[in-house]
C-alpha positions in Angstrom: 95.2 163.8 121.6 96.7 160.6 120.4 99.1 160.6 123.3 96.2 161.0 125.7 94.3 158.2 124.0 97.2 155.8 124.3 98.7 156.7 127.7 96.3 159.0 129.5 96.5 162.7 130.4 99.4 162.1 132.7 101.5 161.4 129.5 101.6 165.2 129.0 104.0 165.4 132.0 106.7 164.0 129.7 106.4 166.9 127.2 108.9 169.7 127.0 107.9 173.3 127.7 108.1 174.0 124.0 105.7 171.0 123.2 103.3 172.0 126.0 102.6 175.4 124.3 100.4 173.5 121.8 98.2 172.0 124.5 94.9 173.6 125.5 95.5 176.1 128.3 92.5 174.8 130.2 90.5 171.5 130.0 87.8 169.8 131.9 86.4 166.3 131.5 83.4 166.7 133.7 80.4 166.8 131.3 78.6 163.5 132.1 76.0 163.9 129.4 78.8 164.3 126.7 80.7 161.3 128.2 77.6 159.1 128.2 76.8 160.0 124.5 80.5 159.3 123.7 80.5 155.9 125.4 77.2 154.9 123.7 78.7 155.8 120.4 81.9 153.9 121.1 80.0 150.8 122.1 78.6 150.7 118.5 82.1 150.8 117.1 83.4 147.3 116.2 87.0 148.3 116.7 86.4 148.9 120.5 86.5 145.2 121.1 90.1 145.2 120.2 91.2 148.4 122.0 91.2 147.5 125.7 88.9 148.0 128.6 87.4 150.9 130.6 90.7 152.7 131.1 91.4 152.8 127.3 87.8 154.1 126.7 88.3 156.7 129.4 91.5 157.8 127.7 89.8 158.0 124.3 87.1 160.1 125.8 89.7 162.5 127.3 91.4 162.6 123.9 88.1 163.7 122.3 87.7 166.4 124.9 91.3 167.6 124.4 90.4 168.1 120.7 87.3 170.0 121.7 89.2 172.2 124.1 92.0 173.0 121.6 89.5 173.8 118.8 87.5 176.0 121.1 90.6 177.8 122.4 91.9 178.4 118.8 88.5 179.9 117.8 88.3 182.0 121.0 91.8 183.3 120.4 91.0 184.1 116.8 87.9 186.0 117.8 89.9 188.0 120.3 92.4 189.0 117.6 89.7 189.5 114.9 86.5 190.7 116.7 84.6 191.7 113.6 85.2 188.5 111.7 82.7 185.7 111.1 84.0 182.3 112.0 82.8 179.1 110.3 84.1 175.9 111.8 83.7 172.6 110.0 84.0 169.5 112.3 82.7 166.1 112.9 79.2 166.2 114.2 80.1 164.7 117.5 82.1 167.8 118.3 79.0 170.0 117.9 75.8 168.0 118.2 73.6 168.9 121.1 75.8 172.0 121.7 78.3 169.7 123.4 81.9 169.2 122.7 83.6 172.1 121.0 80.5 174.3 121.1 80.2 173.8 124.9 83.9 174.5 125.4 83.8 177.7 123.2 80.8 178.9 125.2 82.7 178.3 128.4 85.3 180.7 127.1 82.9 183.2 125.4 79.4 182.8 127.0 77.9 185.7 125.0 79.0 184.3 121.6 76.2 183.7 119.1 76.7 180.2 117.7 74.5 178.3 115.2 75.1 174.6 114.6 74.3 172.5 111.5 74.4 168.7 111.3 73.6 166.2 108.6 71.6 163.0 109.1 71.9 160.3 106.5 68.7 158.6 105.4 69.5 154.9 105.1 69.1 153.1 101.8 65.6 152.0 101.2 64.2 154.6 103.6 62.7 158.0 102.8 62.0 161.3 104.6 58.6 159.9 105.6 60.2 157.1 107.6 61.9 159.6 110.0 60.6 160.7 113.3 61.6 164.4 113.1 61.1 164.9 116.8 64.1 162.7 117.4 66.3 165.4 115.8 64.9 168.6 117.4 67.7 169.2 119.9 70.6 167.9 117.9 71.4 171.2 116.1 70.0 174.5 115.1 69.7 173.3 111.5 69.4 169.6 110.4 70.0 168.5 106.9 68.7 165.1 105.9 70.8 163.5 103.2 70.0 160.4 101.0 72.8 157.9 100.9 
């Protein structure tokens, strides 16, 4: 993923066959909703001013997707090898919120899989539960936990 972020997906061409075995077997960067959410999040990141332009941002998005694809592939492979096991994946919320990212990629591989997502939302200092508009969080995950900072 770091290689993709720095130099683009084409950088994989320089890998040996042995190194390529660790790459996701399939990948797709075509979810526009996920990309727009990612770009909106990155615009809020103060480090982005120092990281280059649109091409760099596109590479960072693709690196994010590569991580999603590999996590989904690993879980899918594990389920194939252990069909009666329960899988619990702990990840950053962007990989699972709105059933995008890793969740979407896993469902691409296993459309009948039953997945439940959990996310946490921090309540900013000086705010309380009463200050939140809960309807803003209805679609973010199956279970939402609000946490005081």
